[in-house]
N, C-alpha and C positions, 0 to 999 in steps of 0.2 A: 414486548418487542422480541420477536424471534431473534435467535443468533446462535452461533456455533459454540457448543459447551465441551466438547469433546478435547482430547489431547491435542495440543498445536503440532507437537513434533511428529504425529502421525502423519500430518499433512505434507510435511516436506518429504518424508520417506515414501508415501504414496506416488509423490511427483517425481521422485529421484533427483532432487535438488533441494538446496537450501532456498527456503523462502523468506527467512529472516523473520520470523513471526513472535521471537522472544527476545529481541534486543541484543544486548551484550552476551547473553548466554551462547547465541549462535555462534560468537566468535570464540568461544572458549572450548575447553576439553570436554566440558559438560554435555555440550551438543548431542543429542540423541543421534542426529542423522550421520555423525562422525563415527559414532561407535555402531550403529547398525544401517549399513547403506543398504537396505533391501526394503522392499514394501512390508508393511504391517500385516499381522495375521498369521495363522499357522502355515499357509501356503506360501508366505512372502519370499522364501528363499529357494523355492523351486524355479527352475528354467522357464522363461515366460515364452508363450507362443509368438510367432510374427504378428505385430500389431497392424491392424487394417487401416485403411485411410481415415474411417470415421474414428477410429481409436485414438489416431493421432490428433484429430480436432478436438475430441472430447477431453483428451488429457491437456492440450494446449490451452483450452477455456477453463477448464477447472484449476489449472496452474495460475493463471492471472487472477481469476475471481478470489481464489484463496489468498493470493498475495495481498490483494486490497480488503480483504476480510468482508466480503459481500455474499449474501444468499443468492440463490439462483434467480429470482424474480427481480431483485434490485440489478444484477448484473444484465440480465435481458433487456431491462428497462434503459439502461443505458446504451445498449447497443441500438434500441430502436430509435433513441435520439441522434446517436451517431449517424446512423442509416439516413436519416432524414436530412442531413445537413449537407452542402456541397463540399465535396473534397474526398479523401481517400477514408473510406469508412473506418477501417482498422485503426489509422493513426489517430483519428478523431476520437474513438472509443478510448484509447490509451491516454490521450490529453485530457478526456473529461474525467476519468479515473484518478489521473495524477493531480488536478486541480480540486479535488474535494478538499474541504478545510482539514478534516483528520489526517489526510496525506501530506498536506502542507505543514501542519504541525511537526509531523514526523521527519520530513525532509529538513526542516529548519535546526532539527535536533532537540527540541523541546520536550521529547517523549522517545523512549528507547525502541519503541515499536508502533505499529499503526494502532493495535489494540490499546494501548496505553494512551495515545494520542486521541483516541475516540473517547476515553474516560475522561480525559482532561476538558475536551470540549463539553462532553455531557455535564460535567461537575460546574460548568460556567467559570472555568478559569481563562478563558481565551476571549479576547476583543477582535472585532473586524471592523476598521474604519470608526474606531472609538466606541463600538457598541458591542456588548454581550451578544455571541452567537452561539447557541448550544444543540446546532444541529449539524452533525458529523458530515452529512452529505452536501452541506453549503458549498456552492461552487464560487471559489476564489476568482476575481478578475484582475487583470493587470491593474497595478498602483494600488490594489488593496493593501493596506497595513495590517498585519497581523501581529497582535501583541498580547503579552501574559498580562494579566490583571494585576494592578498594585498590591492587592492584599495576597495574591498568590505567588509573588515573586520569590518567597523565600522556600517553596516547596522543593524538597530534596530531590524528588523525582526529576525536577527539570535540570538542576544543576549538576547531578551525577550523569544525567544523559548527555549534556553539553559537553562534560568532561571526558566521558569514557567513550561516547559513541563520535564526537567531533563532526556531525555532518553540518550542512548549512552553507559552508563556504566553497564547497565543491561544486555546485551546480550554476551554470552561467545565468540561469534565468530567475535566480533569487538572489535576494540581497539580505544578509544577516547582521543584526546589530547585538552582539551577545551582551554588551554592558547594560543595554537598555531592555533585554529580552524581547526584541520584536524583530520582524523580517517583513519583507514586501515581494510579492510576484512582480517580477519586472515585465514578463512578456509570457504569452503562451507557449510553453517549452515546444521545441522541435522534437520530433521522435527520435533522433539521433542522440539527443542530449538527455533523454529519459532513461536512467539506468535500471531497465527492466528487460531481462533476456525473455523474449516472447516472439513468435511468430503471430502476429494478431490476424494475418489473412486467413489461416486455419480457423480463427474462430469466426470470421465473417463467412468463410465456405460452411461452416457447421450450422450456423443461423439463417443462412439464405437458402437451405434446402426446402 
């Protein structure tokens, strides 16, 4: 399976903001973006030229794609699905990305990052509706119960993430039971409730050319 294997911190520096790709490290003084707030590479500190309209659209697309940890083909496929559904394409795109299983595991606080959440899913530690689901892109539906498998409840990764990061109780469209290590998607989240800073309309403009 194709995946990004380079340094995650370079992605934050390239996009000019934190994408929170490394969990608790992003909140500490060890965060590479805090120490070097310029683009990677030997020309990263030079003054940049004025960015074109296409450049703005591309950067917005790259930022969202990298935030959710997707490759270009995967991301484009989500756009195609969103474009075929009734409603505002950009909002539907973000909702589809947000209701991926790996992102749900991350939002509930069972993993410190989406990358770690993807690994939990791949290693069959997560149940959805009482069944093991090992597909990170699985689309979670409202009233789906997401639960950590009984044999996996002692994993240090999960408990340290819940303790240090403390997500799960903050989002109105999620219900978290920390004691039982389970959570539920109550409803499809509204765009205003999704904590992702992005102008998705620029992505729609880029792909609709």
